[in-house]
VEXBA-653060 format. One record per residue (C-alpha): residue number from 1; residue in three letters; x, y, z. Coordinates in steps of 0.05 Angstrom, whole numbers, plus 5000, padded with zeros to 4 digits. Layout:
# VEXBA-653060
<num NUM; residuo Ala; u X; v Y; w Z>
...
END
This chain:
# VEXBA-653060
<num 1; residuo Met; u 7816; v 6636; w 8799>
<num 2; residuo Thr; u 7820; v 6605; w 8867>
<num 3; residuo Asn; u 7832; v 6537; w 8837>
<num 4; residuo Lys; u 7896; v 6556; w 8804>
<num 5; residuo Pro; u 7942; v 6557; w 8864>
<num 6; residuo Asn; u 7915; v 6490; w 8888>
<num 7; residuo Ser; u 7927; v 6457; w 8821>
<num 8; residuo Arg; u 7995; v 6487; w 8814>
<num 9; residuo Ala; u 8013; v 6464; w 8884>
<num 10; residuo Arg; u 7992; v 6395; w 8870>
<num 11; residuo Ser; u 8030; v 6395; w 8806>
<num 12; residuo Leu; u 8094; v 6417; w 8838>
<num 13; residuo Arg; u 8086; v 6364; w 8891>
<num 14; residuo Ala; u 8076; v 6310; w 8840>
<num 15; residuo Val; u 8137; v 6332; w 8801>
<num 16; residuo Phe; u 8184; v 6336; w 8859>
<num 17; residuo Ala; u 8159; v 6279; w 8903>
<num 18; residuo Ala; u 8199; v 6223; w 8868>
<num 19; residuo Pro; u 8265; v 6261; w 8863>
<num 20; residuo Leu; u 8259; v 6281; w 8934>
<num 21; residuo Val; u 8247; v 6207; w 8956>
<num 22; residuo Met; u 8305; v 6185; w 8914>
<num 23; residuo Cys; u 8350; v 6240; w 8943>
<num 24; residuo Val; u 8335; v 6219; w 9015>
<num 25; residuo Leu; u 8346; v 6147; w 8999>
<num 26; residuo Ser; u 8411; v 6162; w 8968>
<num 27; residuo Leu; u 8432; v 6203; w 9028>
<num 28; residuo Ile; u 8411; v 6145; w 9074>
<num 29; residuo Gly; u 8449; v 6097; w 9031>
<num 30; residuo Leu; u 8515; v 6136; w 9028>
<num 31; residuo Val; u 8513; v 6150; w 9105>
<num 32; residuo Ser; u 8501; v 6076; w 9121>
<num 33; residuo Ala; u 8553; v 6055; w 9073>
<num 34; residuo Leu; u 8604; v 6099; w 9109>
<num 35; residuo Ala; u 8578; v 6085; w 9180>
<num 36; residuo Gly; u 8568; v 6014; w 9187>
<num 37; residuo Asp; u 8580; v 5941; w 9167>
<num 38; residuo Gly; u 8534; v 5880; w 9160>
<num 39; residuo Leu; u 8463; v 5900; w 9157>
<num 40; residuo Ala; u 8482; v 5973; w 9142>
<num 41; residuo Asp; u 8517; v 5948; w 9076>
<num 42; residuo Trp; u 8456; v 5915; w 9056>
<num 43; residuo Leu; u 8415; v 5978; w 9072>
<num 44; residuo Ser; u 8466; v 6020; w 9030>
<num 45; residuo Trp; u 8461; v 5973; w 8972>
<num 46; residuo Ala; u 8385; v 5974; w 8972>
<num 47; residuo Ala; u 8379; v 6047; w 8979>
<num 48; residuo Leu; u 8431; v 6065; w 8928>
<num 49; residuo Ala; u 8399; v 6016; w 8878>
<num 50; residuo Val; u 8333; v 6056; w 8880>
<num 51; residuo Pro; u 8357; v 6112; w 8832>
<num 52; residuo Val; u 8387; v 6060; w 8784>
<num 53; residuo Leu; u 8323; v 6023; w 8782>
<num 54; residuo Ala; u 8284; v 6086; w 8771>
<num 55; residuo Val; u 8328; v 6102; w 8712>
<num 56; residuo Ala; u 8320; v 6034; w 8682>
<num 57; residuo Trp; u 8245; v 6038; w 8692>
<num 58; residuo Ala; u 8240; v 6104; w 8659>
<num 59; residuo Met; u 8283; v 6084; w 8599>
<num 60; residuo Arg; u 8244; v 6021; w 8588>
<num 61; residuo Arg; u 8175; v 6059; w 8595>
<num 62; residuo Arg; u 8201; v 6110; w 8541>
<num 63; residuo Arg; u 8216; v 6056; w 8492>
<num 64; residuo Val; u 8146; v 6028; w 8498>
END
């Protein structure tokens, strides 16, 4: 029974790792879009493209 909490903790970490990373990147993208120009605009576009690319990847993977 000692293995159950460890396997569950790893499972929760695996489930919430990608959404947490996308959340942080989205927040960085939104703040940099509001706060700066030039390089900050490029950073915001790149950071805000990550969730869109993740959805496209998931849709493509699901079709196959």
